[in-house]
N, C-alpha and C positions, 0 to 999 in steps of 0.2 A: 182377645180372650173374653169369653162370655163370663161376667162375674157371677151371675146367678148359677150358671152350671159349675163354675169353680167352687162355689160354696156347697153345692150339692155333693161334689165329689170329695170335698175335704171333711165334711161334717155330718152328712146324713147317714143314718143307719141303713144298711142294705148290702147288696152285692152286685157284681157285674156279671151280665149274661154274655158268654163268648159264643157268638154265632158266626164265626169268621173262617170256617173251613173254605179253603181255596181249591185250585185245580187238583193238586195232588192229593188232598185229603178228603175231597168231596165224595168220591166213589165209596169209600169206607163209611162216611157219615150217612150216606144214603142206604148203604147195606145194613147198617145198624137200625135204621128207620124202617126197614123192610122193603126197600126198593133195590132190586138186583140190577146188575150191569146189562143184562139182556133187555131191560125195559126202556133203555134209551140207546141211540145209535151214533150220537156225536156230543161234542162238548156243549153246544147250545142247548140241546134237549136236557143234558145233565144239570146245567145251571138253572134251567126253568123248573126242573123238579125240585132242586134244592131251594129255590126261592119259594116255591109252594109250601115246602116244609117250614121254612123260616117265617113265612107269612102266617101260617097256621099257629105257630108258637107266639109270635108277636101280637097277633090279634086275639089270642085266648084270653078269657077273663081272669085267668090265673097269672098273666104277664102284666103286672101293674107296678106303678112308681112307688107304692108304699113299701115294697120289698126289693125291687130291682131298680138300682140307681143309675145304671149305665148298661149300654149294649155295644159289643165290638162287632163290626160288620165287615164283610168282604166287599172288594170294590164293585163287583157285580151287583150285590145287594144294595149298596149305596146308590147306584145309578138306576136301580129299579124302583118300581112304585107299589105301594100298598094302598088300596081304596082310593087311587087317584093321586096320592101324594108320594113324593119321594120318601124312601124309607126313613131317612134321618128326620125329616119334617114330621112324619107320622109319630116317630118316637118322641120328639121334643114336645108334640101336642099332648102326649101321654105323661109328660114330666120326666122322661128318661133321657139321659145324656148319651149322645151317639159318638162312637169312635170308629176309626177305619183302619183295618190291617193294611200295612204299606210294604212289608217285605215281599220279596219274590222267591221265598224258599231258602233252602240251606245249601251251602257249598259242601264239597267232599270233606270227610274227616281229616283233620290235620292237627297234630299236638293234642290229641284227645278231645278236640271240640269240632263243631261245625259253625263257622261264621256264616253270616248272611250273604247271599249272592248279591252281585252288583245291582244297583237300582238307578239306572241311567235316566229313567223318566220320573224320578221322585219329585222334582220340582213341579212338574206338570200335575202330578196326582195331588200334591199338597194344595196347589191353587184351586183345583177342582174340588177338593175336600172342604176347603174354606167356603167356597161358593155353595156347597151343599149343606153347610151348617154343621159340619162336624166339630166337636170340641177337641178331640185329640186323636192320636194314632197309636197303633201297636205293632212291634216288630220282634221277631223271636230268633234267638240263636240257641244252640244246644251244646250242653257240656256233658260229656260221657265219661271222662276219665280225670284223674287228678293230674293236672299240668299247669303249673303257675304261669308259664309262658302262654299257654292256650287260653286260660281263664282271663288273664290280662288282655289278650288280644280281643277276646269277645266283648269284655267291658268297654275297652277303648272304642271299638267299632260302634257299639250301641250308643255311647255318649257323643261320638262325633256326629253320627246321623241325628241323634237326638237334638243336638244344637241347631242343625239345619231345620228341623221341624219346629223348634221354638221360634226360629227367625221367621218362619212362615206364619206365625200366629196360632200355632196349635200346641197341645200338650203331648209329649211323647210318653207312651207306656213302654218302659225299657224292660225287655223280657229275656234274661239269660237263663233259660230253663236248665235245670239239673236233672239228668236222667234218673228216675226213681230206681232203676235196676242197677245202678252203679254200686259196686262193692265199696267204693270210697265216697259215698254220697255226703256223709257227715263231714269228712275232711274238706271236700270240695266246697261245701257251703260255708264253712268257717273262713276259708281263703277268699271266696267270692264276696262275702260281706265286706272284708277289709278293702278289696279292690274297688267295690262299688263306692264305699265311703270316701276313698281318695278322690274319685271324680265328683262326687257331690259336693265336697268341700271346695272344689275349684269353680263351681258355678257362681254366677252373679246373683245378687239378691233378687233380681227380677226374672231369673231363669228357674222354672219349676218343671219337675218331672213326676211321673208316677212309676212305680216298680211293679213288675209281675214276676213272682218267684215261686219256685216249687216249695211246697209246705216243707219246712225244715225238719230234719230228724230230731234235732235239739230244740225243744219248745222255746219260744221267745228269742231265738237267736237273732232275729231281725229287728228287735225292738229299737235298737239305736238308729236304724235306717227309718223306721216308721216315724220316729221323733225328730228326724232331720228337718231343719227349717225349709229346705228346697224341695221336700217331698210332699206332695199333695196327699198321696194315699199309697199304701202298699197292699197289693192284692195277690191272691194265690191262685196258681193253676192246679188242677186236679192230677195232671200228669199221668193219667191212666189208672189212678186208684179208683176204686168204686165209690159211689155216692157216700155210702155209710162210712168207709175208711177215711175218705177225704174230710168229711164232716167231723169225725172223731179227732182227727189230727189238727184240724183247723181250730177247734174249740180250746186247744191247748196254747194258742198263740194270741195274746192280748193285743187288740188293734189291727190284727190282720183279717182282712175280709176276702170272700171268694170271688174268683172270676173263672167260673167253671164252664166247660164245654160239654165233654161227653158225660160228666157226672150230672149235669143238668138234664140231658135228653136221653139217658140210657134206657128209660122205660117207655119211651114214646114210639109209636108204630103207626105206619101209614094206613093200616087197616082198622085201627081203633075207631069207635064211634066218637062223636064230639064229646059226649059225656065221659067216655073212658079216657080219652086224650086229655081233656081238661082236668080230670081228677088226677091222673098220673103226673101232669106237669105241675098242678098245685101242690101235691105231696113233695115233689122235688124242691120247688120253690121255698115252701115252708121250711123244710129241713135245712137247706142251704142258708136261708136267712138266719134261723136260729143259731146255726153254727157260727155265722159271721158276726153276730152281736153278742155272743157268750163271752 
């Protein structure tokens, strides 16, 4: 583990930019950016276009380490280059800590939740991620309904894989997302907190994780997790909230910082001039940073 990056993630003001749309979510991300599906004919062309989008974001003068402390990448982005450097190296040179999304998507809904699909090639990906200079990983599950059995299964799976990631020398971002449309969102979050805490208490003193959680309905619900000695940082996903709504909710949670995807990029468009693009990104970065340090 890189101690300098550990210190950045634990102590520095700022937020994490989530640029990790994968095969399933990339078409929607491109559509929101103004690139329609008829503009590419296969997956390779699609990923080339999304890499162009991510390159434009990462190389923007608005994308700097004074406000963005980390960036989550998709595997294709990690293995691609920006200005002749692998993306992780480019980010590290900017003072931004790189993470890699490792999950392979969601399984079918069962007991009100979606577990992660099997990851048979995870060890290979982790080894490659270490070689490419990643600091940590991210993996997402989805909780749609209140089911203690389902929630416990999600958290158990996340921590089991998390320990595998720790053993590889990386820091896992554990992400059991709670669907913001759930009518039982607040009840789910209260039980989820207790389930997570049980697993945190079982970690050894040298085992560290990060948590990525939906912004809770009850402000400061996750303060106990934020203060846990085995937690480096707790970050929030925007979960479909608009930038304004996500920022307003985030401000009510002391110590919780953003790890936004759509809320970061929602006003960016492929047809914008560089001046328009950079201005829109700067406005998003500034607002998310302010919400993260308030």
